[in-house]
KOLBATI-57116 format. One line per field, with one value per residue (C-alpha): residue number from 1; x, y, z. Coordinates in steps of 0.25 Angstrom, whole numbers, plus 5000, padded with zeros to 4 digits. Example, Ala and Ser with C-alpha at 12.3 -4.5 7.8 and 13.67 -1.06 7.14 Angstrom:
% residues 2
num <- [1	2] .
u <- [5049	5055] .
v <- [4982	4996] .
w <- [5031	5029] .
This chain:
% residues 322
num <- [1	2	3	4	5	6	7	8	9	10	11	12	13	14	15	16	17	18	19	20	21	22	23	24	25	26	27	28	29	30	31	32	33	34	35	36	37	38	39	40	41	42	43	44	45	46	47	48	49	50	51	52	53	54	55	56	57	58	59	60	61	62	63	64	65	66	67	68	69	70	71	72	73	74	75	76	77	78	79	80	81	82	83	84	85	86	87	88	89	90	91	92	93	94	95	96	97	98	99	100	101	102	103	104	105	106	107	108	109	110	111	112	113	114	115	116	117	118	119	120	121	122	123	124	125	126	127	128	129	130	131	132	133	134	135	136	137	138	139	140	141	142	143	144	145	146	147	148	149	150	151	152	153	154	155	156	157	158	159	160	161	162	163	164	165	166	167	168	169	170	171	172	173	174	175	176	177	178	179	180	181	182	183	184	185	186	187	188	189	190	191	192	193	194	195	196	197	198	199	200	201	202	203	204	205	206	207	208	209	210	211	212	213	214	215	216	217	218	219	220	221	222	223	224	225	226	227	228	229	230	231	232	233	234	235	236	237	238	239	240	241	242	243	244	245	246	247	248	249	250	251	252	253	254	255	256	257	258	259	260	261	262	263	264	265	266	267	268	269	270	271	272	273	274	275	276	277	278	279	280	281	282	283	284	285	286	287	288	289	290	291	292	293	294	295	296	297	298	299	300	301	302	303	304	305	306	307	308	309	310	311	312	313	314	315	316	317	318	319	320	321	322] .
u <- [5435	5434	5433	5440	5430	5440	5451	5440	5435	5449	5452	5439	5442	5456	5450	5440	5450	5459	5448	5438	5448	5454	5440	5434	5446	5444	5428	5427	5441	5438	5451	5447	5441	5454	5456	5452	5465	5465	5468	5478	5476	5488	5489	5501	5502	5515	5511	5511	5520	5512	5505	5491	5479	5470	5461	5469	5462	5463	5455	5463	5477	5482	5474	5474	5485	5484	5488	5501	5497	5500	5498	5496	5495	5494	5504	5498	5488	5486	5483	5482	5490	5483	5491	5488	5494	5486	5499	5513	5519	5522	5528	5524	5535	5536	5549	5549	5535	5537	5525	5529	5535	5522	5522	5510	5506	5496	5482	5483	5481	5491	5490	5499	5494	5503	5503	5509	5519	5528	5525	5533	5533	5536	5539	5532	5537	5535	5547	5544	5548	5534	5538	5542	5535	5540	5549	5537	5529	5534	5526	5524	5516	5515	5512	5507	5509	5495	5501	5508	5499	5510	5517	5508	5510	5525	5532	5524	5527	5542	5541	5545	5530	5535	5544	5531	5521	5521	5518	5528	5521	5522	5537	5537	5529	5537	5550	5554	5567	5575	5586	5593	5600	5599	5584	5582	5589	5580	5567	5572	5575	5560	5554	5562	5559	5573	5570	5560	5574	5584	5576	5573	5586	5593	5594	5592	5589	5577	5576	5577	5573	5584	5594	5608	5609	5595	5592	5594	5607	5607	5609	5611	5625	5628	5639	5647	5645	5649	5662	5659	5669	5663	5650	5657	5659	5645	5640	5650	5645	5630	5633	5640	5628	5618	5626	5626	5640	5645	5653	5662	5667	5674	5683	5695	5692	5685	5677	5683	5693	5691	5680	5683	5677	5664	5663	5664	5653	5643	5644	5641	5629	5624	5625	5618	5606	5606	5607	5599	5601	5589	5595	5601	5609	5600	5602	5596	5601	5589	5579	5572	5578	5577	5564	5571	5581	5588	5581	5588	5587	5593	5579	5574	5584	5592	5607	5604	5593	5603	5613	5602	5599	5614	5615	5604	5610	5623	5617	5611	5624	5626	5640	5639	5640	5652] .
v <- [5593	5606	5618	5631	5641	5652	5647	5643	5658	5664	5655	5659	5674	5673	5666	5677	5687	5681	5679	5690	5702	5702	5700	5711	5720	5717	5718	5732	5738	5752	5757	5754	5768	5775	5788	5780	5772	5758	5748	5737	5726	5717	5704	5697	5682	5676	5661	5665	5676	5687	5700	5699	5707	5695	5694	5686	5679	5668	5659	5660	5664	5649	5644	5654	5659	5674	5683	5692	5707	5714	5728	5738	5752	5765	5776	5787	5777	5778	5764	5759	5746	5737	5726	5714	5700	5689	5680	5687	5701	5706	5719	5725	5734	5741	5749	5756	5762	5765	5755	5750	5742	5739	5729	5721	5713	5701	5705	5720	5729	5739	5750	5758	5770	5771	5780	5774	5785	5777	5766	5752	5739	5739	5726	5724	5715	5709	5713	5705	5691	5683	5668	5659	5668	5681	5684	5681	5693	5702	5708	5721	5734	5739	5754	5757	5771	5776	5777	5764	5752	5742	5742	5731	5722	5725	5727	5718	5706	5709	5712	5703	5698	5687	5681	5679	5673	5660	5662	5658	5644	5640	5640	5634	5622	5619	5618	5603	5597	5593	5583	5595	5605	5616	5613	5614	5627	5632	5628	5634	5647	5648	5643	5652	5664	5668	5671	5682	5690	5683	5681	5668	5659	5670	5680	5692	5706	5707	5721	5724	5739	5747	5735	5739	5730	5734	5719	5706	5698	5687	5673	5665	5669	5662	5654	5666	5672	5658	5659	5646	5646	5636	5628	5615	5621	5626	5612	5606	5616	5612	5598	5599	5607	5596	5586	5595	5595	5607	5616	5620	5606	5607	5619	5609	5601	5613	5608	5620	5632	5643	5635	5643	5656	5648	5643	5656	5662	5650	5652	5666	5664	5653	5662	5673	5664	5659	5673	5681	5697	5703	5717	5720	5733	5744	5754	5765	5763	5772	5763	5750	5737	5730	5721	5708	5702	5689	5682	5672	5657	5651	5646	5643	5636	5624	5623	5613	5623	5634	5625	5622	5637	5639	5627	5633	5647	5640	5633	5646	5651	5653	5647	5648	5663	5663] .
w <- [5108	5116	5107	5111	5106	5109	5100	5089	5090	5089	5077	5070	5073	5066	5054	5052	5053	5043	5033	5036	5037	5023	5017	5025	5021	5006	5008	5013	5010	5015	5009	4995	4995	5001	4993	4980	4980	4975	4986	4984	4994	4995	5004	5007	5006	5012	5008	4993	4993	4987	4989	4984	4981	4983	4996	5006	5018	5027	5018	5006	5010	5009	4997	4988	4977	4978	4967	4968	4969	4955	4959	4947	4950	4941	4942	4951	4958	4973	4979	4993	4996	5007	5013	5021	5026	5032	5034	5038	5038	5024	5019	5006	4999	4985	4986	4973	4976	4990	4995	5009	5014	5021	5032	5031	5044	5043	5047	5044	5033	5028	5017	5008	5000	4986	4974	4962	4956	4947	4937	4936	4942	4957	4966	4979	4990	5004	5012	5024	5023	5024	5021	5010	5000	5005	4992	4983	4989	4977	4966	4958	4959	4944	4943	4930	4923	4918	4904	4904	4902	4899	4913	4918	4906	4905	4918	4926	4917	4920	4934	4946	4948	4937	4948	4957	4947	4956	4971	4981	4985	4971	4972	4986	4983	4970	4978	4979	4982	4968	4966	4960	4970	4959	4956	4971	4972	4960	4967	4980	4973	4968	4981	4990	4981	4978	4964	4968	4972	4964	4951	4944	4942	4951	4940	4950	4946	4956	4960	4974	4978	4986	4985	4983	4971	4965	4962	4969	4963	4954	4959	4946	4946	4960	4954	4952	4965	4970	4962	4955	4943	4934	4931	4935	4949	4950	4946	4957	4968	4964	4965	4979	4984	4979	4987	4999	5001	5010	5001	5013	5013	5000	5003	5004	4991	4983	4970	4962	4963	4971	4979	4992	4984	4980	4994	5001	4991	4993	5008	5007	4998	5007	5019	5012	5008	5023	5029	5019	5016	5021	5021	5008	5005	5001	4989	4998	5012	5017	5009	5013	5012	4998	4998	4993	5002	5005	5016	5025	5020	5033	5037	5024	5016	5019	5015	5005	4999	5000	4992	4982	4979	4977	4968	4959	4959	4955	4943	4937	4933	4918	4917	4901	4903	4913] .
């Protein structure tokens, strides 16, 4: 077999660049003496859905479980953030601290100087959709008051980082089809990272910076939004969905009173899942778009999977309180 030496040399060159560039950067790191500022080096890893302070290169990208960055600053401290990616484009954004949005293209280095001026726990995001694990790319920056040593132990444990204790790939790998439509919906709710915005079991309340409603709405009351009057009716809808029956075909023989109201809401919610809502209403019309948004699931979820999600959310209603 004839060897194409030009192609071989090109491949070796690319491999050297992928492996060597990060190593050289970390080894020499000339910016570490930048005006005595502490340097925080963050690499984006789309395949695991994290920003990490670990060294990421072409050798370990696919076979290492990287640690999610937990960034702790002191109030008044000046730092220099350095961002990189070796996979796809990401955007680092900490809206409450005025950090970014910093667009991070693969193969490039970007820096952002920052001085901490207020204490607390503040969320960071990736705001460029970067793959299946995009909505896992969140975490916290903790700014400790010099006189308050308890912030790391108390606020951090209550923070949104607890939502992301497992990397995205764990949830994706755990998803398997069940005989129960409700169980399928629950698995999808985890695998597709719906909980990162809507909370575990759809409880809502996740803060969304500059969003007109302040936080993401709950979904565990979907039965109310669908105008389902009684638990028996909810069970009936779940059964119909599990049998893959087109709900529109039941208009002439409705399974319960005011079925037309339910059907209109069901079609509206299904359309929202398919179309998404990437531009939410802003509290400050001159400010940036909220970092969390509803993506379009048109090419990621089948009709059956959408119905599984709806069945799961319907099942969460607490009928004893109604």
